C-alpha positions in Angstrom: 15.0 21.5 12.5 11.4 20.6 12.2 10.9 19.1 15.7 7.1 19.9 15.6 6.7 18.7 12.0 6.9 22.2 10.4 10.0 23.7 8.8 10.1 27.4 7.7 13.2 28.6 6.0 13.9 32.1 7.0 11.9 34.9 8.5 11.0 36.3 5.1 8.9 33.3 4.2 7.1 33.5 7.6 6.3 37.2 7.0 4.8 36.5 3.6 2.8 33.5 4.9 -0.2 35.7 5.9 -0.9 36.4 2.3 -1.3 32.7 1.3 -4.7 31.9 -0.2 -4.1 28.3 -1.2 -1.4 25.6 -1.0 -1.0 22.7 -3.4 0.9 19.6 -2.2 2.7 17.4 -4.6 2.0 13.8 -3.3 0.6 11.5 -0.8 2.7 11.6 2.4 3.4 15.3 2.3 0.6 15.9 4.8 -0.4 12.5 5.8 1.4 10.3 8.2 0.4 6.9 9.3 0.4 3.3 8.5 -2.5 1.9 6.5 -3.9 -1.5 7.6 -6.5 -4.0 6.2 -9.4 -4.0 8.6 -11.7 -6.4 6.7 -11.5 -9.0 3.9 -14.6 -10.2 2.0 -14.6 -13.1 -0.4 -16.8 -13.0 -3.5 -15.6 -16.3 -5.0 -15.0 -19.9 -3.8 -11.2 -19.4 -3.3 -10.2 -19.8 0.3 -9.4 -16.6 2.2 -5.8 -17.5 3.0 -5.1 -18.5 -0.6 -6.6 -15.3 -1.9 -4.5 -13.2 0.5 -1.4 -15.2 -0.3 -1.9 -14.5 -4.0 -2.5 -10.8 -3.3 0.5 -10.6 -1.0 2.7 -12.4 -3.6 1.7 -9.7 -6.2 2.2 -6.9 -3.7 5.5 -8.1 -2.2 7.6 -6.2 -4.7 5.9 -2.9 -4.2 7.0 -0.2 -1.8 3.5 1.4 -1.7 2.0 1.7 1.9 -1.2 -0.1 0.8 0.9 -3.0 -0.6 2.8 -3.3 2.7 -0.6 -3.3 4.5 -1.8 -6.3 2.4 1.4 -8.2 3.0 1.2 -7.5 6.8 -2.5 -8.6 6.8 -1.6 -11.9 5.1 1.1 -12.6 7.7 -1.4 -12.0 10.5 -3.9 -14.3 8.8 -1.3 -17.0 8.5 -0.7 -16.8 12.2 -4.4 -16.9 12.9 -4.8 -20.0 10.8 -1.7 -21.7 12.3 0.6 -21.2 9.3 3.6 -19.3 10.7 5.6 -19.5 7.4 6.9 -16.2 6.1 7.3 -17.7 2.7 5.8 -15.5 0.0 4.4 -17.0 -3.2 6.9 -16.5 -6.0 5.9 -13.8 -8.4 7.2 -12.7 -11.8 6.4 -10.0 -14.3 5.5 -7.5 -11.5 4.1 -4.3 -13.0 2.9 -1.1 -11.4 -0.2 0.5 -13.0 0.0 4.1 -11.7 -3.2 5.2 -10.0 -4.7 1.8 -10.5 -2.7 -1.0 -8.7 -0.3 -3.7 -9.6 -0.2 -7.0 -11.5 2.1 -10.0 -11.4 2.3 -13.6 -12.3 2.0 -15.4 -9.0 2.6 -19.1 -9.0 1.5 -19.2 -12.6 -1.6 -17.1 -12.1 -2.2 -13.6 -13.3 -3.0 -11.6 -10.2 -4.4 -8.0 -10.3 -4.6 -6.0 -7.1 -6.1 -2.5 -7.4 -9.1 -0.5 -8.3 -12.0 -1.2 -10.5 -10.3 0.4 -13.5 -7.5 -2.1 -13.3 -9.9 -5.0 -13.2 
């Protein structure tokens, strides 16, 4: 097994390893391990912080992406901080993943985009 996080299949592969000049990994998570978290939230509009986070979490709730989970978790922590212990997520429809850019969804009748500048 890979008890130390490395698995080499057969001695032949290990013998050839010294000739390796470059390695290409296929996706995020192949090398990285961890749990992303939101460390700061800044508001650039008049929408209240908790409402903004609720909308973002509503859009992200259907995603399995680690950053989506971090946004949902951050919103839960904010609710506790503001005295709202409800786990109720705003209802979302028309959820769509935009690969490499983010997600969009209709949350409580509002189009919500969560992602990078290109998606905006």
